NUTOR-407428 format. One line per field, with one value per atom (N, C-alpha, C): residue number from 0; x, y negated, z; residue in three letters; atom name. Coordinates in Angstrom, 1 decimal. Layout:
REM residues N
i	(NUM | ...);
c1	(X | ...);
c2	(Y | ...);
c3	(Z | ...);
aa	(ALA | ...);
at	(CA | ...);
This chain:
REM residues 90
i	(0 | 0 | 0 | 1 | 1 | 1 | 2 | 2 | 2 | 3 | 3 | 3 | 4 | 4 | 4 | 5 | 5 | 5 | 6 | 6 | 6 | 7 | 7 | 7 | 8 | 8 | 8 | 9 | 9 | 9 | 10 | 10 | 10 | 11 | 11 | 11 | 12 | 12 | 12 | 13 | 13 | 13 | 14 | 14 | 14 | 15 | 15 | 15 | 16 | 16 | 16 | 17 | 17 | 17 | 18 | 18 | 18 | 19 | 19 | 19 | 20 | 20 | 20 | 21 | 21 | 21 | 22 | 22 | 22 | 23 | 23 | 23 | 24 | 24 | 24 | 25 | 25 | 25 | 26 | 26 | 26 | 27 | 27 | 27 | 28 | 28 | 28 | 29 | 29 | 29 | 30 | 30 | 30 | 31 | 31 | 31 | 32 | 32 | 32 | 33 | 33 | 33 | 34 | 34 | 34 | 35 | 35 | 35 | 36 | 36 | 36 | 37 | 37 | 37 | 38 | 38 | 38 | 39 | 39 | 39 | 40 | 40 | 40 | 41 | 41 | 41 | 42 | 42 | 42 | 43 | 43 | 43 | 44 | 44 | 44 | 45 | 45 | 45 | 46 | 46 | 46 | 47 | 47 | 47 | 48 | 48 | 48 | 49 | 49 | 49 | 50 | 50 | 50 | 51 | 51 | 51 | 52 | 52 | 52 | 53 | 53 | 53 | 54 | 54 | 54 | 55 | 55 | 55 | 56 | 56 | 56 | 57 | 57 | 57 | 58 | 58 | 58 | 59 | 59 | 59 | 60 | 60 | 60 | 61 | 61 | 61 | 62 | 62 | 62 | 63 | 63 | 63 | 64 | 64 | 64 | 65 | 65 | 65 | 66 | 66 | 66 | 67 | 67 | 67 | 68 | 68 | 68 | 69 | 69 | 69 | 70 | 70 | 70 | 71 | 71 | 71 | 72 | 72 | 72 | 73 | 73 | 73 | 74 | 74 | 74 | 75 | 75 | 75 | 76 | 76 | 76 | 77 | 77 | 77 | 78 | 78 | 78 | 79 | 79 | 79 | 80 | 80 | 80 | 81 | 81 | 81 | 82 | 82 | 82 | 83 | 83 | 83 | 84 | 84 | 84 | 85 | 85 | 85 | 86 | 86 | 86 | 87 | 87 | 87 | 88 | 88 | 88 | 89 | 89 | 89);
c1	(-21.0 | -19.8 | -19.6 | -18.4 | -18.2 | -17.8 | -18.0 | -17.9 | -16.8 | -15.5 | -14.3 | -14.4 | -15.1 | -15.3 | -16.3 | -17.4 | -18.5 | -17.8 | -17.0 | -16.4 | -15.5 | -14.7 | -13.7 | -14.8 | -15.8 | -16.9 | -17.3 | -17.7 | -18.3 | -17.4 | -16.1 | -15.2 | -14.9 | -15.0 | -14.7 | -16.0 | -16.9 | -18.5 | -18.6 | -19.7 | -20.3 | -21.1 | -21.2 | -21.9 | -23.4 | -23.9 | -25.4 | -26.1 | -25.7 | -26.7 | -25.8 | -26.6 | -25.8 | -26.1 | -25.5 | -25.8 | -26.0 | -27.1 | -27.2 | -27.1 | -27.5 | -27.5 | -28.4 | -29.5 | -30.3 | -29.5 | -28.8 | -27.8 | -28.7 | -28.2 | -28.9 | -30.4 | -31.4 | -32.5 | -33.3 | -34.5 | -35.1 | -35.5 | -35.8 | -35.8 | -34.7 | -33.4 | -32.0 | -32.0 | -32.0 | -31.9 | -32.8 | -34.1 | -34.8 | -34.4 | -33.8 | -33.4 | -32.1 | -31.0 | -30.1 | -30.4 | -31.2 | -31.7 | -32.3 | -32.9 | -33.6 | -32.3 | -31.4 | -30.2 | -29.3 | -29.4 | -28.5 | -29.1 | -30.4 | -31.3 | -31.1 | -30.8 | -30.7 | -29.3 | -28.6 | -27.0 | -26.1 | -26.4 | -25.7 | -24.3 | -23.5 | -22.5 | -22.8 | -23.0 | -23.1 | -22.1 | -22.1 | -21.2 | -22.0 | -21.7 | -22.2 | -21.5 | -21.8 | -21.0 | -21.6 | -20.9 | -21.4 | -20.9 | -22.0 | -21.5 | -20.7 | -20.1 | -19.3 | -20.0 | -21.4 | -22.0 | -22.5 | -22.3 | -22.8 | -21.4 | -20.5 | -19.1 | -18.0 | -17.4 | -15.9 | -14.8 | -13.5 | -12.6 | -12.9 | -13.3 | -13.5 | -14.7 | -15.7 | -17.0 | -17.4 | -16.5 | -17.1 | -17.0 | -16.4 | -16.3 | -17.4 | -17.6 | -18.9 | -20.0 | -20.3 | -21.3 | -21.7 | -20.5 | -20.4 | -20.8 | -20.2 | -20.6 | -22.1 | -22.7 | -24.0 | -24.9 | -24.6 | -25.1 | -25.3 | -24.1 | -24.1 | -24.8 | -24.6 | -25.6 | -26.9 | -27.4 | -29.0 | -29.5 | -28.7 | -29.1 | -28.7 | -28.1 | -27.8 | -26.9 | -26.0 | -24.9 | -23.5 | -22.5 | -21.1 | -20.4 | -19.6 | -18.9 | -17.5 | -17.3 | -16.3 | -14.9 | -15.2 | -14.0 | -14.7 | -13.9 | -14.0 | -12.8 | -13.1 | -12.2 | -12.7 | -12.2 | -12.4 | -13.8 | -14.5 | -16.0 | -17.1 | -16.5 | -17.3 | -16.8 | -17.9 | -17.9 | -18.6 | -18.2 | -18.7 | -19.5 | -20.7 | -21.5 | -21.9 | -21.9 | -22.2 | -23.2 | -24.2 | -24.9 | -24.4 | -23.3 | -22.5 | -20.9 | -20.5 | -19.2 | -18.2 | -17.0 | -16.2 | -14.8 | -14.5 | -13.3 | -11.9 | -11.3 | -10.2 | -9.0 | -8.8 | -7.5 | -7.8 | -8.6 | -8.6 | -8.2);
c2	(-36.7 | -36.3 | -34.9 | -34.7 | -33.2 | -32.4 | -31.1 | -30.1 | -30.1 | -30.4 | -30.7 | -31.7 | -32.9 | -33.8 | -33.3 | -32.8 | -32.4 | -31.3 | -30.3 | -29.5 | -30.0 | -31.2 | -31.8 | -32.7 | -33.1 | -33.8 | -33.1 | -31.9 | -30.9 | -30.4 | -30.0 | -29.6 | -30.5 | -31.7 | -32.9 | -33.1 | -32.9 | -33.2 | -32.1 | -32.5 | -31.6 | -30.4 | -29.3 | -28.1 | -28.6 | -28.0 | -28.2 | -27.3 | -26.0 | -25.3 | -24.4 | -23.6 | -22.9 | -21.4 | -20.5 | -19.0 | -18.7 | -18.5 | -18.0 | -16.6 | -16.4 | -15.1 | -14.0 | -14.6 | -13.6 | -13.1 | -13.6 | -13.3 | -13.6 | -13.2 | -13.4 | -12.9 | -13.8 | -13.2 | -13.8 | -13.4 | -14.0 | -15.6 | -15.9 | -17.2 | -18.2 | -17.6 | -18.3 | -18.4 | -17.3 | -17.3 | -18.3 | -18.6 | -19.5 | -20.8 | -20.9 | -22.5 | -22.6 | -21.6 | -21.8 | -22.1 | -21.6 | -21.8 | -23.1 | -23.6 | -25.1 | -26.1 | -25.8 | -26.7 | -26.7 | -25.5 | -25.2 | -26.2 | -26.1 | -26.8 | -28.3 | -29.0 | -30.1 | -30.6 | -29.9 | -30.5 | -29.8 | -28.8 | -27.9 | -27.2 | -27.9 | -27.3 | -27.5 | -26.5 | -26.5 | -25.8 | -26.2 | -25.4 | -25.0 | -23.7 | -23.2 | -22.7 | -23.1 | -22.6 | -21.3 | -20.6 | -19.2 | -19.3 | -18.9 | -19.2 | -17.9 | -18.0 | -17.0 | -15.7 | -15.8 | -14.8 | -13.8 | -14.4 | -13.5 | -13.2 | -14.0 | -13.8 | -13.5 | -12.7 | -12.3 | -12.5 | -12.6 | -12.6 | -11.6 | -10.3 | -9.3 | -9.3 | -9.9 | -9.9 | -11.0 | -12.1 | -13.4 | -13.4 | -12.9 | -12.7 | -11.7 | -10.8 | -9.8 | -10.8 | -11.4 | -12.2 | -13.1 | -13.8 | -14.9 | -14.3 | -13.3 | -12.4 | -12.1 | -11.4 | -11.2 | -12.3 | -13.5 | -14.6 | -15.2 | -15.1 | -15.4 | -14.8 | -13.4 | -12.5 | -12.9 | -12.9 | -12.8 | -14.1 | -15.2 | -16.4 | -16.8 | -15.9 | -15.9 | -17.4 | -17.4 | -18.5 | -17.9 | -18.7 | -18.5 | -18.8 | -17.8 | -18.1 | -18.6 | -20.1 | -20.8 | -20.6 | -20.7 | -20.7 | -20.2 | -19.5 | -19.3 | -19.7 | -20.4 | -20.9 | -21.0 | -20.0 | -19.8 | -19.3 | -19.9 | -19.4 | -20.3 | -20.8 | -21.8 | -21.2 | -21.3 | -20.9 | -21.8 | -22.0 | -22.9 | -22.2 | -22.4 | -21.8 | -22.9 | -22.7 | -23.4 | -22.7 | -23.9 | -23.1 | -22.6 | -23.5 | -22.9 | -22.5 | -21.6 | -21.4 | -22.2 | -22.4 | -23.3 | -22.9 | -23.6 | -23.1 | -23.5 | -22.5 | -22.8 | -23.4 | -23.2 | -23.6 | -25.2 | -25.8 | -27.0 | -27.8);
c3	(299.0 | 299.5 | 299.3 | 299.0 | 298.7 | 299.8 | 299.5 | 300.7 | 301.6 | 301.0 | 301.9 | 303.0 | 302.5 | 303.3 | 304.6 | 304.0 | 304.8 | 305.9 | 305.5 | 306.4 | 307.5 | 307.0 | 308.1 | 309.0 | 308.5 | 309.2 | 310.3 | 310.0 | 310.8 | 311.7 | 311.4 | 312.2 | 313.5 | 313.2 | 314.3 | 315.0 | 314.6 | 315.4 | 316.4 | 317.2 | 318.1 | 317.5 | 318.2 | 317.6 | 317.2 | 315.8 | 315.6 | 316.4 | 316.7 | 317.5 | 318.5 | 319.4 | 320.2 | 320.3 | 320.3 | 320.1 | 321.6 | 322.1 | 323.7 | 323.8 | 325.1 | 325.7 | 325.0 | 324.6 | 323.5 | 322.2 | 321.9 | 320.7 | 319.4 | 318.3 | 317.4 | 316.9 | 317.1 | 317.1 | 315.9 | 315.5 | 314.2 | 314.4 | 315.6 | 315.9 | 315.6 | 316.1 | 315.9 | 314.5 | 313.7 | 312.2 | 311.5 | 312.0 | 311.4 | 311.6 | 312.9 | 313.4 | 312.5 | 312.3 | 311.6 | 310.0 | 309.5 | 308.3 | 307.7 | 309.0 | 308.8 | 308.8 | 309.8 | 309.8 | 308.7 | 307.9 | 306.8 | 305.6 | 305.7 | 304.6 | 304.7 | 306.0 | 306.1 | 306.0 | 306.7 | 306.8 | 305.9 | 305.2 | 304.2 | 304.9 | 306.0 | 306.6 | 308.0 | 308.8 | 310.1 | 311.1 | 312.4 | 313.3 | 314.5 | 314.9 | 315.8 | 316.9 | 318.2 | 319.4 | 320.1 | 320.4 | 321.0 | 322.6 | 323.3 | 324.8 | 325.3 | 326.4 | 327.0 | 327.2 | 327.6 | 328.0 | 326.8 | 325.7 | 324.4 | 323.5 | 323.8 | 322.8 | 323.5 | 323.1 | 323.5 | 322.4 | 322.6 | 321.5 | 320.5 | 320.7 | 320.0 | 319.1 | 319.7 | 318.9 | 318.2 | 318.3 | 317.9 | 316.3 | 315.6 | 314.2 | 313.6 | 314.5 | 313.9 | 314.1 | 315.1 | 315.4 | 314.3 | 314.0 | 312.9 | 311.4 | 311.4 | 310.0 | 310.0 | 310.9 | 311.3 | 310.8 | 311.6 | 311.3 | 310.1 | 309.4 | 307.9 | 306.8 | 307.2 | 306.2 | 306.6 | 307.7 | 307.8 | 307.4 | 307.5 | 307.2 | 305.6 | 304.9 | 303.3 | 303.3 | 304.1 | 304.0 | 304.2 | 303.9 | 303.8 | 305.2 | 305.7 | 306.8 | 306.5 | 306.8 | 306.5 | 307.2 | 308.7 | 309.8 | 310.8 | 311.7 | 312.8 | 314.0 | 315.1 | 315.7 | 317.2 | 318.1 | 319.4 | 319.3 | 320.2 | 320.1 | 319.2 | 318.3 | 317.3 | 316.0 | 315.0 | 313.7 | 312.8 | 311.7 | 310.7 | 309.7 | 309.2 | 308.1 | 307.2 | 305.9 | 304.8 | 303.8 | 303.3 | 302.4 | 301.2 | 300.9 | 299.4 | 299.7 | 298.9 | 299.2 | 298.9 | 299.7 | 299.4 | 298.3 | 297.7 | 296.8 | 297.6 | 298.4 | 299.5 | 298.7 | 297.4 | 296.8 | 296.6 | 296.6 | 296.4 | 297.8);
aa	(MET | MET | MET | ASP | ASP | ASP | TYR | TYR | TYR | GLN | GLN | GLN | LYS | LYS | LYS | LYS | LYS | LYS | PHE | PHE | PHE | LYS | LYS | LYS | LYS | LYS | LYS | THR | THR | THR | LEU | LEU | LEU | LEU | LEU | LEU | SER | SER | SER | GLN | GLN | GLN | PRO | PRO | PRO | ASN | ASN | ASN | CYS | CYS | CYS | ILE | ILE | ILE | LEU | LEU | LEU | GLY | GLY | GLY | LYS | LYS | LYS | ASN | ASN | ASN | GLY | GLY | GLY | VAL | VAL | VAL | THR | THR | THR | ASN | ASN | ASN | GLU | GLU | GLU | PHE | PHE | PHE | ILE | ILE | ILE | LYS | LYS | LYS | HIS | HIS | HIS | VAL | VAL | VAL | ASN | ASN | ASN | LYS | LYS | LYS | LEU | LEU | LEU | LEU | LEU | LEU | LYS | LYS | LYS | ARG | ARG | ARG | TYR | TYR | TYR | LYS | LYS | LYS | VAL | VAL | VAL | ILE | ILE | ILE | LYS | LYS | LYS | ILE | ILE | ILE | LYS | LYS | LYS | ALA | ALA | ALA | LEU | LEU | LEU | LYS | LYS | LYS | SER | SER | SER | VAL | VAL | VAL | ALA | ALA | ALA | THR | THR | THR | LYS | LYS | LYS | SER | SER | SER | ASN | ASN | ASN | ILE | ILE | ILE | LYS | LYS | LYS | GLU | GLU | GLU | LEU | LEU | LEU | ALA | ALA | ALA | HIS | HIS | HIS | ILE | ILE | ILE | THR | THR | THR | SER | SER | SER | LYS | LYS | LYS | LEU | LEU | LEU | SER | SER | SER | ASN | ASN | ASN | SER | SER | SER | TYR | TYR | TYR | LEU | LEU | LEU | ILE | ILE | ILE | ASP | ASP | ASP | VAL | VAL | VAL | ARG | ARG | ARG | GLY | GLY | GLY | LYS | LYS | LYS | MET | MET | MET | PHE | PHE | PHE | ILE | ILE | ILE | LEU | LEU | LEU | SER | SER | SER | LEU | LEU | LEU | TYR | TYR | TYR | ASP | ASP | ASP | PHE | PHE | PHE | ASP | ASP | ASP | LYS | LYS | LYS | SER | SER | SER | ASN | ASN | ASN);
at	(N | CA | C | N | CA | C | N | CA | C | N | CA | C | N | CA | C | N | CA | C | N | CA | C | N | CA | C | N | CA | C | N | CA | C | N | CA | C | N | CA | C | N | CA | C | N | CA | C | N | CA | C | N | CA | C | N | CA | C | N | CA | C | N | CA | C | N | CA | C | N | CA | C | N | CA | C | N | CA | C | N | CA | C | N | CA | C | N | CA | C | N | CA | C | N | CA | C | N | CA | C | N | CA | C | N | CA | C | N | CA | C | N | CA | C | N | CA | C | N | CA | C | N | CA | C | N | CA | C | N | CA | C | N | CA | C | N | CA | C | N | CA | C | N | CA | C | N | CA | C | N | CA | C | N | CA | C | N | CA | C | N | CA | C | N | CA | C | N | CA | C | N | CA | C | N | CA | C | N | CA | C | N | CA | C | N | CA | C | N | CA | C | N | CA | C | N | CA | C | N | CA | C | N | CA | C | N | CA | C | N | CA | C | N | CA | C | N | CA | C | N | CA | C | N | CA | C | N | CA | C | N | CA | C | N | CA | C | N | CA | C | N | CA | C | N | CA | C | N | CA | C | N | CA | C | N | CA | C | N | CA | C | N | CA | C | N | CA | C | N | CA | C | N | CA | C | N | CA | C | N | CA | C | N | CA | C | N | CA | C | N | CA | C | N | CA | C | N | CA | C | N | CA | C | N | CA | C | N | CA | C | N | CA | C);
């Protein structure tokens, strides 16, 4: 399955994990890495207590940087990370 199809499947599915009130911790990053290794593309939902409209992109960038992944999309309080970079021109 190519990554565009994986992205669409992930976009329509339930979140793989939830970023809670503790924020981005070492345990959260370990869990994200485990999920990325298994699924290649994951969806993360941030709770209201940790994410606001102004800092959701910052949280997404921090999570992608610490997990050595690529930030693909941010929509509302959800963001999608991928183990590999997508070519958005296709």
